[in-house]
C-alpha positions as CSV (number, residue, x, y, z in Angstrom):
1,M,101.4,8.9,-111.6
2,A,101.6,9.8,-108.0
3,K,99.5,8.2,-105.5
4,K,96.5,10.3,-104.3
5,N,96.4,11.5,-100.9
6,I,93.0,9.7,-99.7
7,N,93.0,12.0,-96.4
8,R,92.5,15.4,-98.5
9,P,89.0,16.3,-98.9
10,A,88.4,17.3,-102.6
11,A,85.4,19.3,-103.7
12,T,83.9,17.8,-107.1
13,D,81.9,19.8,-109.6
14,E,79.3,17.4,-108.3
15,D,79.5,18.7,-105.0
16,R,79.4,22.2,-106.3
17,K,76.2,21.5,-108.1
18,K,74.6,20.0,-105.2
19,Y,75.1,22.8,-102.9
20,Q,74.1,25.3,-105.6
21,E,70.9,23.4,-106.0
22,A,70.4,22.9,-102.3
23,W,71.1,26.8,-101.9
24,A,68.8,27.9,-104.4
25,E,66.2,25.9,-103.0
26,M,66.8,27.0,-99.3
27,M,66.2,30.6,-100.4
28,V,62.8,29.7,-102.0
29,N,61.8,28.6,-98.7
30,I,63.4,31.3,-96.9
31,W,61.4,33.9,-99.2
32,R,58.0,31.9,-99.0
33,E,58.4,32.1,-95.0
34,K,59.0,35.8,-95.2
35,I,56.3,36.4,-97.6
36,E,53.9,34.6,-95.0
37,R,55.6,36.5,-92.2
38,L,55.1,39.8,-93.5
39,H,51.4,39.0,-94.8
40,V,52.6,39.6,-98.5
41,I,50.1,37.1,-99.3
42,D,46.9,38.7,-100.5
43,T,46.6,36.1,-103.3
44,Y,49.4,33.8,-102.5
45,S,50.6,34.4,-106.3
46,L,53.6,35.7,-105.2
47,H,54.4,32.8,-102.8
48,Q,53.2,30.2,-105.2
49,Q,55.3,31.8,-108.4
50,I,58.8,31.4,-106.7
51,K,61.0,29.4,-108.9
52,D,64.6,28.5,-109.0
53,N,66.7,27.0,-111.8
54,V,70.4,26.2,-111.6
55,V,72.1,25.4,-114.8
56,T,75.2,24.6,-115.4
57,S,77.3,24.5,-118.6
58,S,80.1,22.1,-119.9
59,D,82.8,24.2,-118.7
60,S,81.6,24.1,-115.1
61,I,80.3,27.7,-115.2
62,S,77.0,27.7,-113.1
63,T,74.0,30.2,-113.3
64,I,71.7,30.4,-110.5
65,Q,68.0,31.7,-111.4
66,H,65.3,33.0,-109.2
67,K,62.1,33.8,-110.7
68,F,58.9,35.6,-109.1
69,L,56.1,37.9,-109.9
70,E,57.6,41.4,-110.7
71,Y,55.2,42.8,-107.9
72,G,57.1,41.4,-105.2
73,I,59.9,43.7,-105.9
74,Y,57.5,46.6,-105.2
75,Q,56.3,45.1,-102.1
76,D,60.1,44.7,-100.9
77,L,60.9,48.3,-101.4
78,G,57.4,49.6,-100.1
79,V,56.6,51.2,-103.3
80,G,53.7,50.9,-106.2
81,N,50.7,53.2,-107.4
82,G,51.8,56.8,-107.1
83,Y,55.5,55.9,-107.2
84,S,57.1,56.6,-110.3
85,K,60.6,57.0,-112.1
86,D,59.7,60.4,-113.7
87,N,58.5,62.6,-110.8
88,G,61.6,64.2,-110.1
89,A,61.7,62.5,-106.9
90,N,58.9,64.8,-105.6
91,L,56.9,62.3,-103.9
92,E,53.7,64.4,-103.1
93,I,51.8,61.0,-101.8
94,L,54.1,61.0,-98.7
95,N,53.3,64.4,-97.8
96,P,51.0,64.0,-94.5
97,V,48.9,66.9,-95.6
98,Y,48.4,65.6,-99.1
99,R,47.5,62.3,-97.7
100,A,44.7,63.7,-95.5
101,E,43.3,65.7,-97.9
102,H,42.7,62.7,-100.4
103,N,41.9,60.2,-97.8
104,M,44.7,58.0,-98.5
105,G,45.8,56.7,-95.0
106,E,49.4,55.9,-94.0
107,P,51.9,55.5,-96.8
108,R,53.3,52.2,-97.8
109,K,56.4,50.7,-95.6
110,P,58.5,48.1,-97.1
111,R,58.1,44.5,-96.5
112,V,61.6,43.6,-96.9
113,W,61.0,39.7,-97.7
114,F,63.5,39.7,-100.7
115,S,66.8,42.0,-100.4
116,R,68.2,41.8,-97.2
117,S,68.2,37.7,-96.9
118,Y,69.2,37.7,-100.6
119,F,72.4,39.7,-100.4
120,A,73.5,38.0,-97.1
121,S,73.1,34.4,-98.4
122,V,74.8,35.3,-101.7
123,M,77.7,36.4,-99.9
124,V,77.7,32.7,-98.0
125,L,77.2,31.2,-101.5
126,K,80.1,33.1,-102.5
127,E,82.4,32.1,-99.8
128,Q,81.3,28.4,-99.6
129,M,82.2,28.4,-103.6
130,A,85.9,29.8,-102.8
131,Y,86.1,27.5,-100.1
132,M,85.4,24.5,-102.5
133,Y,87.1,25.7,-105.7
134,G,90.0,26.6,-103.4
135,E,89.8,23.0,-102.1
136,E,90.3,21.7,-105.5
137,F,93.0,24.0,-106.4
138,C,95.1,22.9,-103.6
139,G,94.3,19.2,-104.0
140,L,95.5,19.8,-107.5
141,L,98.8,21.6,-106.5
142,V,99.6,18.8,-103.7
143,D,99.1,16.0,-106.6
144,K,101.5,18.0,-109.0
145,I,104.2,18.5,-106.3
146,E,104.0,15.0,-105.3
147,E,104.3,13.8,-108.7
148,A,107.3,16.3,-109.3
149,N,108.7,14.8,-106.0
150,H,108.3,11.5,-107.1
151,K,109.7,11.9,-110.6
152,R,112.8,14.3,-108.8
153,S,113.6,11.5,-106.6
154,T,113.4,8.8,-109.2
155,T,115.8,10.6,-111.3
156,L,118.2,11.7,-108.9
157,R,118.3,8.1,-107.7
158,S,119.2,7.0,-111.2
159,R,121.9,10.0,-111.7
160,L,123.4,8.9,-108.0
161,Y,123.4,4.8,-108.7
162,G,123.2,4.8,-112.2
163,T,120.6,2.8,-114.7
164,R,120.5,-0.7,-114.6
165,K,120.7,-2.4,-117.9
166,R,118.4,-5.2,-118.7
167,K,119.6,-8.5,-119.6
C-alpha cells in the first residue's frame, strides 16, 4: 500500500460530526440571543424549549434537528390571532379603519428571530460540509493515484530489468 501523505489534511466522519454538533448548538445560542433582543420572551417558554439533536446513521448520513414551540414561527412571521389560511388573503384586521373601530391598536409586526439567521447558517453549513467531503475525496483520490504510480513503477521496473529468481 502507498505511503500516506501526512501533510494533507483529512476530514473524518468524526470531524464532520463534531462540526455539525457545534453548528446545531451555535444555532440554539443565536436564536436565544435574538429572542431576548427582540423581546419574544413573554413567558420564556420559547427561549427555554429550543433543543438541538444531531443523529448520524451507520452509513454517515447525518440529520440535524431543531425543536421549539410552534408559536415561535408565528412570532417570526408576525401572525397569530385573526390570521388564518382560509380567509382568502383578505386580512380585514390589517385595515387601519377596521382596527380603529375595534380598538385593536397596531397590527403585529414580524420579530424575525428564526428564519433569516437559519437560512444563512444552513448555507454556511452546506459550504463547510462540501469542503470537508471534498477534502476527504481529494485525499482518497491522491492515495489511489500514489498507489497506482507505485504499482506502475514497480511493474515497469520489472519489465525493464526482469524479475530476480530466488535461490
